C-alpha positions as CSV (number, residue, x, y, z in Angstrom):
1,X,25.8,13.4,52.2
2,X,24.9,13.2,55.8
3,X,24.8,10.3,56.3
4,X,28.8,10.8,56.1
5,X,28.9,13.1,57.7
6,X,27.0,11.2,60.6
7,X,29.3,8.3,60.5
8,X,32.1,10.3,60.5
9,X,30.5,12.3,63.5
10,X,30.6,9.1,65.4
11,X,33.8,7.4,64.9
12,X,35.7,10.9,66.0
13,X,33.1,11.3,68.9
14,X,33.9,7.5,69.8
15,X,37.8,8.0,68.8
16,X,38.8,11.2,70.5
17,X,40.9,10.4,73.4
18,X,43.4,10.0,70.7
19,X,43.4,13.8,69.2
20,X,42.8,14.6,72.7
21,X,46.6,13.3,73.6
22,X,48.2,13.8,70.2
23,X,47.2,17.8,71.0
24,X,47.7,17.1,74.5
25,X,51.7,15.4,73.6
26,X,53.0,18.8,71.0
27,X,51.4,21.7,72.9
28,X,51.3,22.2,76.5
29,X,48.1,24.1,77.8
30,X,44.9,22.8,77.5
31,X,44.7,27.0,75.4
32,X,47.0,26.0,73.1
33,X,45.8,22.4,72.3
34,X,42.1,24.0,70.4
35,X,44.3,25.0,67.6
36,X,46.2,21.4,66.7
37,X,43.4,20.0,68.0
38,X,40.8,21.2,65.7
39,X,43.2,21.2,62.4
40,X,43.9,17.3,63.3
41,X,39.7,17.5,63.2
42,X,39.6,18.9,59.4
43,X,42.0,17.1,57.9
44,X,40.4,14.0,59.1
45,X,37.4,15.0,57.4
46,X,39.5,16.3,54.3
47,X,40.9,12.4,54.2
48,X,37.7,10.7,55.2
49,X,36.5,10.4,51.8
50,X,39.8,8.2,50.7
51,X,39.1,5.9,54.1
52,X,37.7,2.5,52.5
53,X,38.2,-0.2,55.3
54,X,40.8,-1.8,54.3
55,X,42.8,-1.0,58.0
56,X,41.1,-0.7,61.0
57,X,39.4,2.7,61.8
58,X,41.1,3.8,64.3
59,X,45.0,2.9,62.1
60,X,44.1,5.4,59.8
61,X,42.9,7.8,61.6
62,X,46.6,7.3,63.5
63,X,48.3,8.3,60.6
64,X,46.2,10.9,59.4
65,X,46.7,12.5,63.5
66,X,50.5,12.3,63.5
67,X,50.9,13.7,59.8
68,X,49.0,16.2,61.0
69,X,50.9,17.3,64.0
70,X,54.2,17.1,61.9
71,X,52.8,18.9,59.4
72,X,51.4,21.4,61.6
73,X,54.3,21.6,62.9
74,X,57.5,21.7,59.7
75,X,55.4,24.6,59.2
76,X,56.3,25.8,62.1
77,X,52.6,27.2,63.3
78,X,53.0,27.4,66.6
79,X,57.1,29.0,67.8
80,X,57.5,25.6,70.7
81,X,59.1,27.9,74.1
82,X,62.5,25.2,74.1
83,X,63.0,26.9,77.7
84,X,64.5,24.3,79.9
85,X,62.2,23.2,83.4
86,X,64.0,24.5,85.9
87,X,62.0,24.0,89.0
88,X,61.9,21.0,90.7
89,X,58.4,19.1,90.7
90,X,57.8,17.9,95.1
91,X,55.1,14.5,94.9
92,X,53.3,14.1,97.1
93,X,50.8,11.0,97.8
94,X,47.9,12.0,98.8
95,X,46.5,9.6,97.1
96,X,46.7,7.1,94.3
97,X,45.2,9.3,91.7
98,X,47.3,12.6,92.4
99,X,50.3,10.8,92.1
100,X,49.4,8.9,88.9
101,X,48.0,12.8,87.6
102,X,51.3,14.4,88.9
103,X,53.6,11.7,87.2
104,X,51.3,12.0,83.8
105,X,51.7,15.6,84.3
106,X,55.8,15.4,84.7
107,X,55.7,12.8,80.9
108,X,54.0,15.4,78.7
109,X,56.4,18.2,80.3
110,X,59.1,16.0,79.9
111,X,57.5,15.7,76.3
112,X,57.0,19.0,75.2
113,X,61.1,18.7,75.0
114,X,61.2,16.1,72.5
115,X,61.1,16.7,68.7
116,X,57.8,16.0,66.2
117,X,59.0,13.0,65.5
118,X,60.0,11.2,69.3
119,X,57.1,12.6,70.4
120,X,55.0,10.2,67.7
121,X,57.0,7.3,68.2
122,X,56.5,8.1,72.4
123,X,52.3,8.6,71.6
124,X,52.3,5.8,69.5
125,X,54.1,3.6,72.2
126,X,51.7,4.2,74.9
127,X,48.7,3.3,72.5
128,X,50.9,-0.1,72.6
129,X,51.1,-0.1,68.9
130,X,54.0,-2.9,68.0
131,X,57.4,-1.7,66.5
132,X,55.4,-2.9,63.3
133,X,52.5,-0.4,63.2
134,X,53.9,2.4,64.7
135,X,56.8,1.3,61.7
136,X,53.8,1.1,59.2
137,X,52.2,4.3,61.3
138,X,54.9,6.9,60.5
139,X,56.0,5.3,56.6
140,X,59.5,3.8,58.4
141,X,60.5,0.3,58.9
142,X,60.5,-1.9,61.8
143,X,64.1,-2.0,62.4
144,X,64.3,1.7,62.7
145,X,60.6,2.2,64.6
146,X,62.3,0.2,66.9
147,X,66.1,1.7,66.9
148,X,64.7,5.1,67.4
149,X,61.4,3.5,70.0
150,X,64.4,3.0,72.1
151,X,66.8,6.1,71.6
152,X,63.9,8.1,72.4
153,X,62.9,6.1,75.4
154,X,66.1,6.9,76.7
155,X,66.0,10.4,75.7
156,X,63.2,10.6,77.2
157,X,64.3,9.4,80.6
158,X,67.4,11.4,80.7
159,X,64.7,14.7,81.0
160,X,63.0,13.7,83.3
161,X,65.8,12.7,85.8
162,X,67.0,15.9,84.5
163,X,63.9,17.6,85.7
164,X,64.6,16.5,88.9
165,X,61.6,13.8,89.0
166,X,62.0,10.1,88.5
167,X,58.8,7.3,88.3
């Protein structure tokens, strides 16, 4: 058991950025992100014995993480505040890094207005997953993944413009 536990912890530490990104996609601030982060780790541990190595660990991990995130919100563990963001974000390019951080913050704010499936689509897209990989991870057809992703990107662009910020 100890060897399995050590292997699991090594893999999780190596790929924990995936869990952080998913938590950040679904929750606004760091404090709110802790609960889904812990739930995802728990579900990964419970599902780990089913990982047979037929795919890359990260492919399996994406699927478990996204399914956990979707179930987490379907069961309404959290009441997401759907109040629209009405304040205008002023961008000051002090340096390139701050500009990137500002854009990233705006993106995450806009993503909060998407539904759970749309968030998963955008996350996988930002992780450079192909339409085939997105379809496999979400359990939908490749054509459906392509159509849903395009619609979600259009919706996200609309939200960003509505909030007064463009890239």
